[in-house]
C-alpha positions in Angstrom: -4.5 0.1 33.5 -3.9 1.8 30.1 -7.0 1.0 27.8 -6.1 1.4 24.0 -8.8 2.9 22.1 -8.9 1.6 18.3 -10.8 3.9 16.0 -11.9 2.2 12.9 -13.5 -1.4 12.8 -12.2 -2.5 9.3 -9.8 -5.1 8.9 -6.7 -3.3 10.5 -8.9 -2.1 13.5 -10.4 -5.6 13.9 -7.0 -7.4 13.8 -5.3 -4.9 16.3 -8.1 -4.9 18.7 -8.1 -9.1 18.8 -4.1 -9.0 19.0 -4.2 -6.3 22.0 -7.0 -8.1 23.8 -5.2 -11.5 23.3 -2.3 -10.0 25.4 -4.4 -8.9 28.3 -4.9 -5.3 27.2 -8.1 -3.7 27.6 -9.4 -2.3 24.2 -12.3 0.2 23.4 -12.9 -0.5 19.4 -14.8 2.5 18.1 -16.9 1.9 14.8 -19.3 4.8 13.8 -21.2 2.5 11.5 -24.3 2.0 11.0 -25.1 5.3 13.3 -23.0 7.1 10.7 -22.6 5.6 7.3 -19.7 6.2 5.1 -19.6 6.8 1.3 -18.3 3.4 0.3 -19.9 0.9 3.0 -23.1 -0.7 2.8 -23.5 -2.0 6.3 -22.5 -1.7 10.0 -20.6 -4.9 10.0 -17.1 -5.0 11.2 -14.4 -6.1 8.8 -16.7 -5.3 5.8 -15.0 -5.9 2.4 -16.1 -2.9 0.3 -14.9 -4.1 -3.1 -13.8 -7.5 -4.0 -14.4 -10.6 -1.7 -10.9 -11.9 -2.7 -7.9 -11.8 -0.5 -5.6 -13.0 -3.5 -3.4 -15.8 -4.0 -2.6 -18.4 -1.2 0.3 -19.9 -3.3 3.2 -19.3 -0.8 5.4 -18.6 -4.1 3.8 -15.5 -4.7 3.8 -12.2 -2.7 0.5 -12.5 -1.5 0.8 -15.9 -0.5 3.9 -15.4 1.2 2.5 -12.6 3.5 -0.3 -14.8 4.4 2.3 -17.4 5.4 4.3 -14.9 7.4 1.1 -13.7 9.2 0.3 -16.8 10.2 3.7 -17.2 11.8 2.9 -14.1 13.7 -0.4 -15.4 14.9 -2.7 -13.4 12.9 -6.5 -13.7 14.1 -8.3 -12.4 10.8 -6.7 -14.9 8.2 -7.9 -18.0 10.1 -11.5 -16.4 10.3 -11.2 -15.8 6.5 -10.5 -19.3 5.7 -13.5 -20.4 7.9 -15.7 -18.2 5.6 -13.9 -19.2 2.3 -15.8 -19.8 -0.9 -14.2 -21.8 -3.7 -11.7 -19.7 -5.5 -9.2 -21.8 -7.0 -5.6 -20.6 -6.0 -7.1 -17.6 -4.1 -8.3 -17.2 -0.6 -12.0 -15.7 -1.4 -14.6 -15.4 1.3 -18.3 -15.0 1.8 -18.3 -11.2 2.9 -21.3 -11.7 5.4 -20.1 -15.0 6.9 -16.6 -13.3 7.4 -18.0 -10.2 8.9 -20.3 -12.2 11.3 -17.2 -14.2 12.3 -15.0 -11.2 13.1 -17.9 -9.8 15.2 -18.4 -12.8 17.1 -14.4 -12.9 17.9 -15.0 -9.3 19.3 -17.9 -10.0 21.1 -16.4 -13.0 22.9 -13.5 -11.1 24.1 -14.1 -9.8 27.8 -11.4 -7.1 27.2 -12.9 -5.6 24.0 -16.0 -2.9 24.4 -17.4 -2.1 21.0 -18.4 1.6 20.9 -20.7 2.4 18.0 -20.4 6.3 17.9 -18.1 8.7 16.2 -14.7 9.8 17.4 -14.4 13.4 17.0 -11.5 14.3 19.2 -8.0 12.6 20.3 -7.9 13.9 23.5 -4.6 13.0 25.4 -5.4 11.4 28.6 -3.5 9.5 31.3 -4.0 5.7 30.6 -5.1 6.1 27.0 -3.6 5.1 23.9 -5.3 5.9 20.4 -4.7 3.7 17.4 -6.2 5.4 14.3 -7.5 2.7 11.7 -10.0 4.8 9.9 -9.0 4.2 6.2 -9.2 6.5 3.3 -12.6 7.8 4.3 -11.6 9.2 7.5 -14.3 12.0 8.6 -13.7 15.4 8.1 -13.6 16.3 11.8 -11.3 13.5 12.5 -8.9 14.6 9.8 -8.7 17.9 11.2 -7.9 16.6 14.7 -5.0 14.5 13.0 -3.8 17.4 11.0 -3.4 19.3 14.2 -1.5 16.7 15.8 0.7 15.5 12.4 0.7 18.9 10.6 -1.6 19.4 7.6 1.4 19.0 5.1 1.5 15.5 6.2 -1.9 14.6 5.1 -2.5 13.5 1.6 -6.0 13.6 0.2 -5.7 12.1 -3.2 -4.3 9.1 -5.0 -3.0 10.3 -8.4 -0.8 7.6 -8.8 1.2 6.5 -12.1 2.1 2.7 -12.7 5.1 1.2 -11.1 7.2 -1.4 -12.8 10.0 -3.8 -11.5 13.4 -2.7 -13.1 14.4 -6.5 -13.5 11.4 -6.6 -16.1 12.6 -3.9 -18.1 14.6 -4.3 -21.4 17.7 -2.1 -20.9 18.8 -2.8 -24.2 16.1 -0.2 -25.5 15.6 1.7 -22.4 18.5 4.2 -21.5 19.6 6.1 -18.6 19.9 10.0 -19.4 19.5 13.4 -17.5 18.1 16.2 -19.5 20.7 18.3 -21.1 23.1 16.1 -19.5 22.8 17.9 -16.5 23.4 16.2 -12.8 23.2 12.4 -12.6 21.4 10.0 -15.0 18.7 9.2 -12.6 15.8 8.6 -15.1 15.4 5.6 -17.3 14.0 6.9 -20.7 11.7 4.9 -23.1 12.4 6.4 -26.7 9.3 6.6 -28.8 9.3 7.3 -32.5 6.3 9.0 -34.5 4.4 5.8 -35.1 4.7 4.3 -31.5 3.8 7.8 -30.2 0.7 8.0 -32.3 -0.2 4.7 -31.1 0.0 5.6 -27.5 -2.1 8.6 -28.3 -5.1 6.3 -30.0 -4.9 3.8 -27.4 -5.2 6.3 -24.5 -8.2 7.9 -26.3 -9.9 4.6 -27.0 -9.3 3.0 -23.6 -12.2 2.2 -21.4 -12.2 4.2 -18.0 -13.1 3.7 -14.5 -16.2 5.5 -13.6 -15.6 8.2 -11.0 -17.7 7.9 -7.9 -19.7 10.9 -6.9 -17.8 11.6 -3.9 -14.5 11.5 -5.9 -15.4 14.4 -8.3 -14.7 17.4 -6.3 -11.1 17.8 -6.6 -10.4 14.7 -9.0 -8.1 16.9 -11.7 -7.1 19.5 -9.1 -3.4 20.1 -10.1 -3.1 16.5 -11.6 -4.8 15.6 -15.0 -4.9 11.9 -15.9 -2.6 11.1 -19.0 -5.6 10.3 -21.2 -7.0 13.6 -20.5 -3.9 15.1 -21.6 -3.9 13.1 -24.6 -7.5 14.2 -25.4 -6.4 18.1 -25.4 -4.5 17.6 -28.5 -2.4 15.2 -30.5 1.0 16.7 -29.7 0.1 18.0 -25.9 1.9 14.9 -24.4 5.0 15.3 -26.7 5.2 18.9 -25.5 4.4 18.0 -21.9 5.3 15.0 -19.9 6.9 13.2 -23.0 8.9 16.1 -24.0 12.0 14.6 -25.6 14.2 17.9 -25.5 17.5 17.3 -24.0 17.3 13.7 -23.8 19.3 12.5 -26.6 20.0 8.7 -26.5 23.7 8.7 -25.5 24.0 5.3 -27.5 22.9 6.8 -30.9 23.3 10.6 -30.1 19.6 10.8 -31.5 16.7 12.7 -30.0 13.6 10.5 -29.9 10.1 11.6 -31.2 8.9 11.6 -27.5 10.1 10.0 -24.2 8.4 8.4 -21.6 10.6 8.5 -18.3 10.7 6.3 -15.5 11.7 7.4 -12.1 13.2 5.4 -9.2 10.9 4.9 -6.4 12.9 3.1 -3.7 16.4 3.3 -2.2 17.2 -0.3 -3.5 16.5 0.8 -7.3 14.3 -2.3 -7.8 11.1 -0.1 -8.4 10.4 2.7 -11.2 7.3 4.7 -11.7 6.3 6.0 -15.1 6.4 9.8 -14.7 3.3 11.7 -15.5 1.0 8.5 -16.2 -1.6 8.9 -13.4 -4.7 7.4 -15.2 -8.6 6.5 -14.8 -8.0 3.7 -17.5 -9.1 0.4 -16.2 -6.2 -1.9 -15.3 -6.3 -4.6 -17.9 -6.1 -1.9 -20.7 -3.5 -0.1 -18.9 -1.0 -3.2 -18.8 -1.9 -3.8 -22.8 -1.2 0.0 -23.8 1.9 0.2 -21.8 3.2 -3.1 -22.8 3.3 -1.9 -26.4 5.9 0.7 -25.4 9.5 0.0 -26.5 11.4 -2.2 -23.7 8.1 -2.7 -21.6 6.9 -5.9 -23.4 7.5 -8.0 -20.2 7.0 -5.2 -17.5 5.8 -6.5 -14.5 3.5 -4.1 -13.0 3.4 -4.0 -9.1 1.3 -0.7 -9.0 -1.1 0.3 -11.6 -2.4 4.0 -12.1 -5.2 5.1 -10.1 -7.2 8.6 -9.3 -9.6 8.4 -6.7 -10.1 10.2 -3.3 -8.0 8.5 -0.5 -6.8 10.2 2.7 -3.7 8.9 3.8 -0.6 9.9 5.8 2.9 11.1 4.4 4.1 8.1 6.4 7.8 8.6 5.8 7.8 12.1 7.0 5.1 12.0 9.7 5.5 8.7 11.5 8.2 6.9 13.5 9.1 3.6 12.5 6.7 2.2 15.1 3.8 4.0 13.4 3.4 6.7 16.1 3.2 10.5 15.9 6.3 12.0 17.4 4.5 14.9 18.8 1.7 12.6 20.3 3.5 9.3 21.5 -0.3 8.2 22.4 -1.3 8.1 19.0 -0.5 5.2 16.7 -1.9 4.7 13.0 -2.5 1.3 11.2 -4.3 0.4 7.9 -5.0 2.2 4.7 -4.3 5.3 6.4 -0.7 4.6 6.6 -0.1 3.8 2.9 -0.6 0.1 2.4 -3.0 -1.1 -0.3 -4.9 -4.3 0.0 -7.1 -6.4 2.4 -4.3 -8.5 3.8 -1.8 -5.9 3.7 -4.4 -3.9 6.0 -4.6 -6.7 8.4 -0.7 -6.9 8.7 -0.5 -3.3 9.3 -3.3 -3.9 12.2 -1.3 -6.6 13.5 2.3 -4.9 13.4 1.1 -1.7 15.1 -0.8 -3.9 17.7 2.7 -5.4 18.5 4.3 -2.2 18.7 1.6 -0.8 21.2 1.7 -4.1 23.3 5.6 -4.0 23.5 5.7 -0.2 24.4 3.2 -0.8 27.4 5.4 -3.8 28.3 8.7 -1.7 28.5 10.2 -3.4 25.6 11.0 -2.7 22.1 10.4 -5.2 19.3 13.2 -5.9 16.8 12.6 -4.7 13.4 11.3 -6.9 11.0 13.8 -8.7 8.7 14.0 -6.7 5.3 13.7 -10.1 3.4 10.3 -10.6 4.6 7.2 -9.3 2.8 6.1 -7.7 5.7 9.4 -6.2 6.7 10.0 -4.8 3.2 6.5 -2.9 3.2 5.8 -2.0 6.8 9.5 -1.1 7.9 10.9 -0.8 4.5 8.9 0.9 1.7 6.4 3.0 4.1 9.3 4.7 5.5 11.4 5.1 2.4 11.5 9.0 1.5 13.3 8.4 -2.0 9.9 9.7 -3.7 9.2 13.1 -2.9 5.5 12.3 -3.4 4.8 9.1 -1.1 2.2 6.9 -2.5 0.3 3.6 -1.3 1.9 0.4 -2.2 0.6 -3.3 -1.9 3.0 -6.1 -1.1 4.9 -7.4 -4.0 8.6 -9.0 -4.4 9.8 -6.0 -6.1 10.4 -4.6 -2.7 12.4 -7.1 -1.4 16.2 -7.0 -1.8 17.8 -9.1 -4.6 18.6 -12.8 -3.8 22.4 -13.6 -3.8 23.9 -16.0 -6.3 22.5 -16.9 -9.8 18.8 -17.5 -10.2 18.0 -17.5 -14.0 14.5 -16.5 -14.9 11.7 -14.3 -13.0 9.9 -17.2 -11.6 12.9 -18.8 -10.1 14.0 -15.4 -8.4 10.7 -15.2 -7.1 10.8 -18.8 -5.5 14.2 -18.1 -4.0 12.7 -14.7 -2.4 9.7 -16.6 -1.0 11.7 -19.3 0.4 14.3 -16.8 1.9 11.3 -14.5 3.4 9.5 -17.5 5.2 13.0 -18.7 6.7 13.6 -15.2 7.7 10.4 -14.6 9.5 10.5 -18.1 10.9 13.7 -17.1 12.8 12.4 -13.6 13.6 9.3 -15.3 15.4 11.6 -17.9 17.0 13.7 -15.3 18.4 10.9 -13.7 20.4 11.0 -14.6 24.0 9.7 -13.1 27.6 12.1 -10.4 27.4 10.0 -8.9 24.8 7.0 -8.6 27.0 5.2 -11.9 26.3 4.5 -11.0 22.7 5.0 -14.4 21.4 1.6 -15.8 21.2 1.0 -19.3 22.4 
């Protein structure tokens, strides 16, 4: 019988192991901690929460709450354990980290089909009867990075998050922001935020005064390698941005024929055109300050941020160009990936990724193929949509958000009403998808 070797006992790996074992598939769950510690973890516990203890909103009309509702329909294991370890947190699901890890470890130990191996995996040897599921996240060891590079090709590996903020198109004021191509060449693919001298000076001052995130020691080595934070550019001189990423030359406003003092450009980030990223605005500024600074820009007063700027060490794959839609390597069909290493951000998103990859592995072992997740669902829009969207030349990780979902047909006035419509449609679509699973799919519909 085939044994699945899950590498990494975090959220994605623990969920994947439990899902596979629940379907009668033997699993070896490899977790090197505490024998070999990582720079970020404090314990050797499975499913350790490294940062916050919050798994975000439980409101089903939010993207995070909707994602949880979809995962419940799919038979998610870790969400149930998180609720058992929950602590009071209002409309959020927050957990006691130690209690949560203990529950996960107990579930793993209770399964006769899961063997927990506390050694470091240094090779991905191809052997008959063995499948690999790599869930090692952003702190994958250098040795394993090299093995992945051999199988995937080094250009398919990213080693840094240098990410600019992303906003939803529907939250932009397009009476102020205009489309234009520099010098009128090519299609007007970029949106442009015009700045006069006063608004430019305010932006420079705000960037210089904003509180920044402290860089951890293991992040420092390549922090500014080829990609400076926008606040560092501003600090190098008052006009540096205007002659650099905010250069207005050739970007006259077609409505007035006037060239602004400076221009902040937004570039489309998905094929549906619902998400736009601020060009050149990768930053280490703390998130609340980022929102406050950027909402002062013309046309961004009501901006909805689905991703904020960040710069830190983060190993992940160029998923759209490296993996097949079922998260396996084309050159090594015995190697699958799940979790943050695929480009998902967030605790629950990592759980979702582990669950979905486990279902893909199980269906393949049963000689079946799962139908694609509905694009109207939060799971589908992220795991089957965004992660395989090659619109952006530089793939960057993303969390679940309603901006990824296609527009809802009909008239829905107001952002809140549109989100509620998307949430209802997502839940209905996932309910129908799960209801369509039957024994021809290898028994993947879990009792």
